[in-house]
C-alpha positions in Angstrom: -212.9 64.3 168.7 -209.4 62.9 167.6 -208.8 62.7 163.9 -206.9 59.2 163.6 -206.4 59.3 159.7 -204.2 61.9 157.7 -204.9 62.9 154.1 -202.8 64.4 151.5 -203.2 65.1 147.9 -200.7 66.2 145.0 -201.3 69.2 143.2 -203.5 67.4 140.2 -206.0 66.4 142.4 -205.9 68.5 145.9 -208.6 71.1 144.6 -210.7 68.5 142.9 -211.2 66.7 146.2 -211.9 70.1 148.3 -214.1 70.5 145.5 -216.0 67.6 145.5 -214.8 65.1 148.2 -213.2 61.5 146.9 -215.8 60.0 144.8 -215.1 56.5 143.9 -215.3 56.4 140.5 -212.2 58.9 140.0 -210.1 56.2 141.7 -208.2 54.6 138.8 -205.4 53.0 141.1 -204.9 51.7 144.9 -200.9 51.4 145.3 -199.8 49.9 148.2 -196.2 50.1 149.8 -193.9 47.4 151.0 -192.7 47.6 154.6 -192.9 44.0 156.4 -195.3 43.9 159.2 -196.1 47.6 159.5 -199.3 46.9 157.2 -201.1 45.7 159.9 -202.4 49.3 160.3 -203.8 48.9 157.3 -205.9 45.9 158.1 -209.0 48.1 158.7 -208.7 50.1 156.0 -208.3 47.4 153.4 -211.3 45.4 155.3 -213.0 48.5 154.8 -212.4 48.8 150.8 -213.6 45.2 150.3 -216.6 45.4 152.5 -217.9 48.2 150.8 -216.7 47.5 147.7 -215.5 50.8 147.4 -213.0 50.3 144.3 -215.2 48.3 142.1 -217.6 50.9 140.0 -218.4 50.6 136.3 -216.2 53.3 135.2 -213.2 51.5 134.0 -210.9 48.9 135.4 -208.9 49.9 138.2 -205.0 49.1 139.0 -204.1 47.4 142.2 -200.5 47.6 142.5 -197.7 47.3 145.3 -194.4 45.4 146.6 -193.9 42.9 148.9 -196.7 43.0 151.7 -198.5 45.6 149.4 -198.8 43.1 146.3 -199.9 40.6 148.4 -202.6 42.5 149.8 -203.4 43.8 146.3 -203.6 39.9 145.5 -206.2 39.4 148.0 -208.3 41.8 147.0 -208.3 40.6 143.6 -209.3 37.1 145.0 -212.9 35.2 144.5 -213.6 36.0 148.3 -211.1 38.8 149.4 -211.7 38.8 152.6 -211.2 35.3 153.9 -208.2 35.6 151.6 -206.8 38.9 153.2 -207.2 36.6 156.6 -205.5 34.1 155.8 -202.4 36.6 154.3 -202.8 38.0 158.3 -202.8 35.1 160.0 -200.3 33.0 158.3 -197.8 35.9 158.1 -198.1 36.7 161.6 -198.0 33.2 163.2 -194.3 32.3 161.5 -192.0 32.1 164.3 -188.3 31.7 163.4 -185.4 31.3 165.7 -181.2 32.0 165.4 -181.0 28.5 163.6 -183.2 29.8 160.7 -181.4 30.2 157.3 -182.4 32.4 154.0 -183.5 28.9 152.8 -186.0 27.9 156.1 -187.1 31.5 156.0 -187.7 31.6 152.5 -189.6 28.0 152.7 -191.8 29.7 155.4 -192.7 32.4 152.9 -193.6 30.0 150.5 -195.8 27.8 152.5 -198.0 31.8 153.4 -198.2 32.5 149.7 -200.1 28.5 149.0 -201.6 29.6 152.1 -203.5 32.7 151.0 -203.5 32.5 147.4 -205.4 29.1 146.7 -206.2 27.9 143.1 -209.8 29.5 143.4 -208.4 33.0 144.0 -205.7 32.9 140.9 -208.4 32.4 138.1 -209.9 35.1 140.2 -207.2 37.5 139.8 -206.6 36.4 136.2 -209.6 37.1 135.0 -211.0 39.6 137.3 -213.5 41.9 136.0 -212.6 45.2 138.0 -208.9 44.8 138.8 -205.9 44.5 137.2 -202.9 43.3 139.2 -199.2 44.3 139.3 -196.7 43.0 141.5 -193.4 44.6 141.7 -190.4 42.2 141.7 -186.5 42.7 140.9 -184.0 40.8 138.9 -180.4 40.5 140.4 -178.0 41.3 138.2 -174.1 40.0 138.8 -173.0 39.6 142.5 -176.5 40.5 143.7 -177.9 37.4 142.4 -175.7 34.9 144.4 -176.7 33.2 147.7 -173.5 33.5 149.1 -173.9 35.6 152.0 -170.4 37.3 151.7 -171.0 38.4 148.0 -174.6 39.1 148.2 -173.3 41.1 151.1 -171.1 43.0 149.2 -173.1 43.4 146.2 -175.7 45.1 149.0 -173.1 47.6 150.1 -171.8 48.7 147.0 -175.4 48.6 145.4 -176.2 51.5 149.0 -173.3 53.4 148.7 -174.3 54.3 144.5 -177.6 54.8 145.2 -176.6 56.9 147.8 -175.0 59.1 145.3 -177.0 58.6 142.4 -180.9 58.6 143.1 -182.5 55.5 141.5 -178.6 54.1 141.2 -180.0 50.9 143.1 -180.9 49.9 139.3 -177.6 48.9 138.0 -177.6 46.2 140.7 -181.6 45.2 140.5 -183.9 44.9 137.1 -187.2 46.1 138.0 -189.8 43.5 136.7 -193.4 43.7 137.0 -196.1 40.8 136.7 -199.1 42.0 135.5 -202.7 40.4 135.3 -204.9 41.0 132.2 -204.6 40.7 128.4 -203.1 43.7 128.1 -199.8 45.9 130.2 -201.0 48.9 132.3 -200.8 52.2 130.9 -197.7 53.2 133.0 -195.8 50.0 131.6 -196.4 51.9 128.0 -195.5 55.3 128.9 -191.4 55.4 130.0 -191.3 52.4 132.1 -187.6 51.6 133.3 -187.6 47.6 133.5 -189.4 44.2 131.9 -193.2 43.6 132.3 -193.9 39.9 132.8 -197.8 38.8 132.5 -199.1 37.0 135.4 -200.2 33.3 134.3 -201.5 30.1 136.4 -197.9 28.9 136.3 -196.1 31.7 137.3 -198.0 33.5 140.1 -197.4 31.8 143.4 -193.6 32.3 142.3 -193.9 36.2 141.3 -195.8 36.7 144.5 -193.0 34.8 147.0 -190.5 36.8 144.4 -191.8 40.3 145.7 -191.8 39.7 149.1 -188.1 37.7 149.4 -185.8 40.4 150.9 -182.2 40.2 149.8 -179.5 38.5 152.7 -182.7 37.4 155.2 -184.5 35.1 152.4 -183.2 33.3 149.4 -184.3 34.1 145.8 -186.4 32.5 143.9 -185.2 31.6 140.5 -186.5 30.6 137.2 -189.8 32.0 137.1 -192.2 30.3 134.2 -192.3 33.3 131.3 -190.3 35.8 133.0 -186.3 36.1 131.9 -183.9 33.4 133.9 -182.3 34.5 136.8 -182.5 35.3 140.9 -185.6 37.3 141.6 -186.0 39.1 145.0 -188.1 41.7 146.6 -189.9 44.3 144.5 -189.4 47.1 147.3 -185.9 47.0 146.8 -186.6 49.3 143.7 -190.2 50.5 144.5 -190.3 50.6 148.0 -193.5 52.6 149.1 -194.2 55.0 146.1 -191.3 55.3 143.1 -193.7 55.5 139.5 -196.3 57.4 138.3 -199.0 54.9 137.7 -201.3 57.2 135.7 -199.2 58.7 132.8 -201.6 61.3 131.1 -204.8 60.2 133.1 -207.3 62.4 134.9 -207.8 60.1 138.2 -206.7 59.3 141.7 -204.3 57.4 142.9 -205.5 56.1 146.3 -202.4 55.1 148.6 -202.6 53.5 151.8 -199.8 54.2 153.6 -198.4 54.3 157.4 -196.4 57.1 157.4 -196.3 60.7 156.6 -192.9 60.4 154.7 -192.8 58.8 151.3 -189.9 56.6 150.3 -189.1 56.0 146.9 -186.7 52.8 147.4 -185.5 50.5 150.1 -181.8 51.5 150.1 -183.0 55.4 150.6 -185.1 54.9 153.6 -181.7 56.7 155.7 -181.1 59.6 153.2 -184.0 61.8 154.4 -183.8 64.5 151.6 -184.8 61.6 148.9 -188.3 62.1 147.4 -190.3 60.4 145.1 -189.3 61.4 141.4 -190.7 64.7 140.3 -194.5 63.8 139.0 -195.5 60.6 140.4 -197.2 61.9 143.5 -199.2 64.6 141.6 -202.3 62.6 141.0 -202.0 60.7 144.8 -203.9 60.9 147.6 -202.6 59.5 150.8 -204.0 58.7 153.7 -201.9 57.4 157.0 -202.6 57.1 160.8 -202.3 60.1 162.6 -200.4 60.1 165.8 -203.6 59.9 168.0 -203.7 56.0 166.6 -200.2 55.5 167.2 -200.4 56.6 170.6 -203.3 53.4 170.6 -201.0 50.8 169.5 -198.4 48.5 171.7 -195.5 50.8 172.9 -196.9 53.7 170.8 -195.4 52.6 167.2 -196.1 50.5 164.4 -195.2 46.6 164.0 -191.8 46.1 162.2 -189.6 43.3 161.1 -187.2 43.7 164.0 -190.3 42.2 166.1 -188.7 39.2 165.0 -185.9 39.4 166.6 -187.3 41.2 169.6 -189.3 38.8 170.5 -187.5 35.8 169.4 -187.8 34.3 172.4 -191.3 35.3 173.8 -193.3 34.9 169.9 -196.2 34.9 171.4 -196.1 38.3 172.5 -195.0 39.4 169.2 -197.9 38.0 167.8 -200.4 39.3 170.4 -199.1 42.7 169.5 -199.5 42.2 166.1 -203.1 41.3 166.7 -203.7 44.8 168.5 -202.4 46.8 165.9 -204.7 45.0 163.3 -208.0 45.0 165.8 -207.3 48.9 166.0 -207.0 49.4 162.5 -210.8 49.1 162.3 -211.1 52.6 163.6 -209.1 53.2 160.9 -211.6 52.0 157.8 -214.5 52.9 159.6 -213.3 56.8 159.4 -212.2 56.5 155.9 -215.6 56.0 154.8 -217.3 58.2 157.3 -214.8 61.3 155.9 -215.5 59.9 152.4 -219.3 59.9 153.2 -219.7 62.9 154.8 -217.6 64.7 152.4 -215.6 65.5 156.1 -212.4 64.8 153.7 -212.7 68.2 151.6 -212.0 70.3 154.3 -209.5 67.3 156.1 -207.4 67.2 153.3 -203.7 68.8 153.0 -201.4 69.5 150.3 -198.7 66.5 149.4 
């Protein structure tokens, strides 16, 4: 029988999972990576969590944290009706159609409509006052030339930042300041324990702007200016600094960070993608359980690969075909959600989990 999921656990939680399996009350953090439409292979996993209420227990709050599409997933999971909100996100994102004539402003306008569609007023009230979840949305505030919307200026800043980041791990923070928007009355613990950046409380006045900012990839989408309650500036995609996993979300905590990913490699920041030896900071994955699709699952997808942002270009003249392929990925991912719950409930995860 084929196994469609892989499990890898950090050294602080590996033995615990091998001994007792994965107990829902052990999960203190759900982390969701950026990565554009790659998230469609996580649809079935997300649905399984929402349907089973796997993350909602009486052993304390769970932190839902992510950047870009990962942050959007977290926001829908804390919405009043999570499953419909999640489906609105999937539909609105996948049905975007762009042409060669689109600009950073027009693409930003489409993204703004997507946010308004999946993040409705009643969902905002639920997110801000959720009894079980704290949501943290990663964004960045551009510094100097990186804040410019002139492509020649912004492009030069991005190139300089990429070169500096290649030499100095985390060097991109010289060009983009981390800003995390969080729900609830108090900051999540990771923001109080050596976090390098700023934190801003989510409110009814700024939540949509924060959701827009976290997915505003530079050069492609216009940045978000003047978010209520946040320092003045131009805000861009949180994945620039926190792309997949670049932070210890449970300093000093005994729980597990559940990390649904779409690949084996964990890339810290967006500019680290082409630096194969670049890994998350020491200690940041010690308490992580990484769950990702196996090669057997990828073989089931169109062309045997993950959906990708470049699909917008590949199928610019055939958007219906792109949408069909992304729909297939989401549909096939139901297998992953079913398998995850079965592996947990049966205890099979105890023998399947490997060192991270």
